[in-house]
N, C-alpha and C positions, 0 to 999 in steps of 0.2 A: 509641691515637689515630691519626688519619690522618697526623699529623706523624711519629710514630714509625714507622709503616708505610713512609712515604716514605724515612726515614732507613735502615731496614733494607733497603729495596729497593735503594738506591744502594750500600750496603755489599755486598750480595749480588752485584750486577752487576759491581762492581769486582773481586771475588774470582773469579767464575766464569769470565769470559772465554769464548772459544769451545770450550774443552777439556771443559767439563762436559756430560755426555750425559744426556738425559732429566731435566733439572733442573726444579725448581719455580720458576716466575716469579711475582713479586708483582704483582698486577694490581688496580687500584682497584675494578674491578667484581666482584671475588671476595671471599668472606668468609674471610679468613685469621685465625687466632688468633695471639696473640703467640708461643706455643710453636711453631707451624708456621713462623713467620718465622725464629725463632732456629734451628730445625732446618735451614732452607734455608741460612742463613749458615754453620752448622757443616759442612754437606755440601759447600758450595762450597769452603770452606777445605781440607777433607780431600781433595777432588778435585784441587785445585791442587797439593797436596803429593805427589800420586802414589799416594795410598792407595787404599782400596776393598776391600770384602770381598764375595766372590761369594755368591750365594744358595745355599741348601742344595740338594743333589741331590734327585731324585725317584725313588721306588721303581718297580719294574716293576709292570705291571698293566694292566688294560684301561681305556681312556679313556671318559669319559661320551659319550653319543650327541651328536654335533655337530649343531647346527641347520643345516639346509640353506639355502644362500643363496637369496634371493628373486630369481627370474628375471623380468625385466620387459621388455616389448616396446619396441624403440627408438622414439623419437618425434622427429620433425624439427621443431625450433622455433628461434627466434633464439637464438644461442649465449649462455648466461648467463655471468655472472662466475664465475670459478673459485673453488672453495672454498679456504680458506687451508691450504696444506700446505707445509712446509719440510723440508729435510734437515739435521738437527742433526749436529754433529760427533761423532765417536766419542770414547769416554773414553780418557784417556791413563793411567788408573790402572795402577800397577805391581803391588804385592804383593796379598795377600789370597787367600781361598779360591777354589777353582775353581767348577765347577758352571755351570748355565745362566745364573744371574744375572751372573757375571763375563763370560761370553761375550757376552751382549747389551749389556754396557757399563754396567750399573747394579749397584750393590752396596748393602749395608746401611749405613745412616747410624748414626753413633755415638750420636745422640740420638733415634733413631727411636722408642724406647720406654723410658721410665724404669723400667718394671716388668719388662720381659721382654727377655731377650737374644736378638737376632735373628741372631747370627753363626752359630749352629748350631741348626737346627730340624729336626724330623721332617718327612717328606714329607706334604704336605697333600692332594694328589690323586694318583691313579694316573698313571703315566707314559703319555703318548700314544704311539700306534703310529708308528714311523718309516717313511719311505718306503724300501723296499729295491729297488735297481735297479742292474744291471750290477756286482754284487759290492760295492756300497757302501751305507751307510745315510745317509739325509739327515734333518736336523732343521731346525727353523725358525732362520733367521739373524737378524742384528740389524735387517735391513730390515723384518722382521715387527713390530718394536716401535717403529720410528721414522719410517717413510716418511710417515705421515699426520699427524705432529705439527704443531701450529700454534704460532705465536709465543706465544700466550696459554695454550695448552693447553686452550682452551675449545671448540674445534671450529669456530668461525666467529664473526665479528663481524657486526653488522647491516649494515655497509657491504659485507660480502663475500657476503651472501645475494643471489642474483640477483633481479631484478624479475620478477614474474609474466609469463608469455607474453602474457596478456591480462587486463586488470582487469575485475572483475565490475561491470556497470552497476547492478545491483540485488542486492547480495549476499544479503540475507535470503531473497528469493524464489527466486533461482537456486540457492542452497544447498539449500533445502527441496525444490525440484524434482529436483535431481540425486540427493539421498538417496532420494526416493521411487522414482525410476527404477531405482536400483541396489541398494538395501539392503532386503531383504524384511523386512516388519514393523517398519520404522523408527519408525512412528507410536507404537508401544507400547513402544519402548526408552527407558528412563529411567536417568539417572546421578545422581551426587551423592546416593547412597542413596535413590533414588526421588523426589527433590525436583524434578528438572528433566528435560525431554525432551532426548534426544540432539541433535535438530535445533536446539533453542535453544542448547545448549552450543556447538555448532560455529559457529552464527551469531555468538555472542558472542566466541568465540575469534578468528574472522576479523577482527572489528572492533577488539578491544582485548587479545587474548591470554588467558592463563590467570590468573584472578583471584587464585589462591593465590600467584602469583609477582609480584604487584604490578601497577602500571599498565602501559600500553602501551610505555613507554620504559624499563622495568626491564631489568636485564641479560639475564634469560632471555627476556622477551617481545620484546626487541629482535631476538632470533633467531626466536622462534616465530611472531610476526605475519607478517613477510615470507615465512617458509617456508610457512605454511599458505595464504597468499595465492597463492604460486607453485603449490602443489599443487592448489588449487581452480581456479586459472586454467587449468592444464593439463587438468583434468577437464572444464571447460566447453567446451574445443575438441574433446575426444574424443567419439565416438559413444556413446550409452547402451549399445549392444551390445558395446562394447570390453571384453574381459575384464580388461585392466589397469586401466581406470577402475573397474570393479566391485570389483576387489581393493583398490584404494586407498580407495574410499569405505567399504567394509565394514570395512577396518582402522581407519579413523578412528572409525566408529560404535562398534566393539567397544572401542576405547581409552577412549571416554567412559564405559564401564561400570566402568572402573578408576579409580585415583587420578590426580591431575594430573601426577605424576612420570612415569607411564606415557604419558600423553597427550603431554607435551613430547617424550619420547624417540621415540615413534612418528611424530610430525609431522616431526621433524628427520631421522629415518631415511628416511621416504618422500621428503623433499626430496633427500636424498643419492642415493637410487636414481634419481630422475627426472633428476638432473643428472650422474650418474656418467659417462655416455658422452661427456661434453664434456671429461673429464679426460684426462691422459696415460695411457699403458699402465701405468706403475708405480703410479700412484694408483688406477687401476681395479682392479688386482690386490690392492692393499692394502685397498681397500674390500670386495673379495670375501671377505677374511679376517675381516671384521667379525662375521659371524654365528658364526664359530668362537670368537672372543674372548667374545662374549656367552654362548655355550653353556658355556664354561669358568667364567665367573662364576656362571651358574645352577647348575652342578654343585657349585661351592664352597658356595653358599648351601644347596642341598639337603642336602649332606653334613653341614654343621655347624649348621644352623638348623631342620631339620625336627623335628616337623610344624608348628610354629607359623608358619613363614614362609608357608604356603599356607592358613592359616585366616583366616576373615573377622574383621571388627572386634569381633564379640561374643566371640571366643575368644583373640585376640591383640592386643597393643597395636601402634600404627602402626609404631614403630621395630623391631618384631619381624617385620614383614611383608616379603615379597620385594622389593617396589618400593623401599622405603627402605633395606633392607640392600644392595641393588644400588648405591644412591647412595654408601653408605659404602665399598664395595669400589672403585667407580670413582674416588672422591676419593683413596683410599689408593694404588691401584696403576695407575690409568688413564693417567697421564702417562708411566709406564714401559712401557706395552704398546700404545700407539697408540690409546687410546680417544678419541673426538672429541666426547663430550657431557659433558665434565667440568663446564662452567659450570652447566647445569641441576642436576647432582648436588650441586654446592657450595651451591646455593640451596634444597635440600630442607629444609623446616622441621624435619624430624625427623632431620637428618643427625647431630648430635652424640650424640644418644641411640643412634642406629643404630651409630655408630662405637664407642661404649662396649659395645654388644651384641657387635660383632665382636671387640673386644679380650678380652671375657670368654670367647670360644669358641676363639680361636686362640692358638698359642704365640708369635706375633709379629704386629705390625701394621706392620712395615717395608714400605714400598711396593715397593722393589726385590725383596725376598724373595718377597712375594706375587705380583708380576708374573712372576717366574721360575717359580713353581709353576703359575700359570695358563697361561702360554704353553707350559710344558713338558708340560701335560696335553693339549694339542691333538693330535688325530689327523692327523699330517702326510700320511699316505697318503690319507685321506679328502679332505683339502683339495686336494691336487694332482690327484687323479682327478676331483673335482667341477669343478675349474677346466678341466681338459682336456675334459670333457664339454660344458661351456658353450661353449668356443671351437669345438669340432668339431661342434656341433649343426647338422644339415643342413636343419632345418625352415625354410620361408620365413617363418613367423610366430613364430619362436622368441623367447621373452622373454630376451634376452641381458643379462648383466652386463658382458661385455667386448666392446667395439667392434672388430670384426676389421680395420677399416681402419687403426686406430692400431697394430696389431701389426706390419704391414709398415713403417709409418713409423718406428717405434722400431727395428726390426731393421736398417733401412737405415743408421742412425747408430751402432748398437751391436754388431752381429754381423759377423764376418768374411765370412760367407756369408748375406746377408739373405734369399736365395731358399730357404733351408732351412725357412722357415716355410710353404712350400707343399708339397703332396703330390708325392712323387718316385717314379715307377714303379721306378727302379733300386734303391730301398731298401724294397721291399715288406715285408721282414721286420721293419722298424721299426714297421709299422702292423698286423702280423698279429694282435695281441692286442686291438686296439681295436674298438669297436662304435659307429658304422660304421668299417670299416677303409680307406675311401677316400671322397673327396667325390663328391657327385652331379654330374651334368652342369651343373646350374644353379649349382653352387658351385665349379667347377673352377678358377676364377681368384681364389678367396678363400683366405686362410690355412687350412691344415689341419695341425695339429701332431702330431708323434710325441711320445711320452713323453720321448725322448732330447732333443729340441729344447726342450720345455717346461722340463725340468730345467735345461738350459743357460741359458735366459732367467732362471729364478728364481735361479740361482746368480749370474748377472751383476747382478741387482738386490739380492743379499744377503738375499732372502726365504728362501732355502734355504742350508744349509751342510752340508758333508760331516761326518758325525759320526765322530770318530776313536776307535774302540773296538777294544781288543785282542781278537784272535781267541779267546784262552783265556778271556776274560770272557763270551763269548756262550753262551747256552743251546744245547743240542743242536739244538733246533728252528730255531735261527738259523744253523746251519752252512751250510745250503743257501741262498745269497743269491739267491733267485728274483726275477724281475721282478715289479713290481706290476702286477696286471691289473685292469681295470675289471670290475665286476659280480661281485666275490667275495662270499662269504658275509658277511652283514651283521655277524656277530660280529667280523670283522676290521676293521669300521668303528667298533668300540667300543660296539656295541649289545648289550644283554643279552637277545637274543631267541632262541628255540629253533630256528626254521626260517625260510625265506624263501619268498616267493611269486614264482617266476620265470615261471610259466605265465601268459600273457596272459588266458586265460579265467577263471582263479581271481581275478585282480586285478579284472576287470570285474564278476564276481559279488559280490565283496566290496564294491565301490563301490556297486552297486545295492542291496545289503542295508543299507548305512549310510544311503543316501538315502531308503529306505522308512520309516525310523523318525522319528517326530515327537515332540518334547518341547515341550509348551506351544505347539504350532503351528510350531515351528522345526525345520528339518532342517540337517544338517551341510553346510557350504559346500564347493564343489568344490575350493577351494584347500586346505582341511583334509584332505579325502580324498586329494588328490594327494600331500600331505606324508606321509600314512600309507603310501601305495603306494610312495613314493620310498624309505621306510625298510624296505620289504619285510616289513610286519607280517602275521602270521597272524591269522585270526579268533579262535582260542582266546586268543592273547596279548592282542589288543585288549580282550577282555571283562574281563580282569583288571587293566587299566591304570587309573590314577587321574589326577586333574587335574595332579598334579605330574609324572607321566610324560609327559603331553601337552605341558606347558610345556617340558620338557627336549628335546622334539622340535623346538621352535621355534614352536609355536602361540601365539597371543595369549591373554590371560587369559580373555576371553569365549569363544573357540573351545575352550579347554581345558575350561572348565566344561561346555559343551554336549557335548563328546566324552565326558567322564566320565559324564554322565547317559545318553547313548546306550549306553555300555558296560554301565551298570547295568541298563538295560532289557533288553538282550540276555542278560545273565547271569540275570536273573529269569525270562525266557522259557524258558531252558533248564531251570531248576529246576522250573518249573510243568509 
């Protein structure tokens, strides 16, 4: 009953105090079971007593391919309200096992699972590649798991979602017009198993949210409605030729071909991308890591729930499908690893069956242990080099995730030498391995980071931490602690591909070949092709890939289906 929930909430708050890290907060807008509430109370009491058990270590191996961050062009608009992000206190736990879990500050709860012991579990995912630089190894620090947490753990409240830059005067007509201008073949796109047009679905969502999540004022729609209005408001001000507008509208249309869990997630993700540059530097970098967290969850689902997770409703039940399994993982581990869409996941109507499915496949469902495995699988080198590439991009029209202006503002308050964020001719050797290795004349007064300075910033934010590994424990291949270099073979980025396409002409030829193939009148979008080129795919490898492979690269469900069909067409053409 609500009365009991309130009682447990008060008991939990009195026990936890500020010492509990990454804890579960009882919120009237979330669906907590009595066992979850009791677990929260037990965890709070244990934390107060100085206990805590570290998550199990992870084995060596190659990490799954991380989904690349979506780079979006900056947009000047009235500054929206900030997304809710707070900095929780670190755990004060004393004893317990080591491992990544204890480092991040979360541990296994004594009541996490009645059936399974979570204090000692086998590695669930391969260990992600560490960043090697100047004779040291770097792993993700506690800031990678906590920087973006909110008070509710839900990601945002309706009052914290910014108002749209401009309200649509005639939403149905304007939405229809924008979709026709930017989404090829939108008139023939139908969702809800073919029962409704994509245009009608987005018009309805703008007015009242997603019907599977209740009315316009339900917990989820209180986030979705203002978020999608902000997104469409931004699109209405952008020109039809703007590639970012095209990317946004195509993403929304493709999401409508999937279930409403995916739609809610994509709407909130697009909102965060549009407003990210209004955040502080720590929050922008934390958001940059989002796609790597998502990739880790996708890799976990692929590893333990294939092939049913990617089959349609005729072959697998809803709780066995990727979208709802993702909700289960986010609810279990999301608050421990900085996920910001926990509320929509908690309101997934197939959540409890999906959680049972996860429990049947894994040796533990303890949130701290799962989070340590997921974060430990992230390719740290890929994350850092992608971040460096975004900051040092010299294009005038670059779609940036990090606002360069806030870099110097942050450095002025937090670094001993704030001018170190600018290029320095006296330290040319620090930039020798970068591409480009110096700023253009148009960008000479903008920040241009060396790997050395970026690592210093990430250490200051606790997003990175030095990994203390004894030399005798390193493999022979690790004895030479070389500097991380951008543009290395994609196998070092955790991808299981044979070769890379480094020559520009080969990349262009590959793109032209993909664009020339039509499947039911549709061709692959430029954004999807750019993603393939970004991962340095070869033509032979592309032909053998499946929808699941494309999902793991970061494509949407609709894009992955189309890419899989194009690959099949190319493979059949070779055989004929």
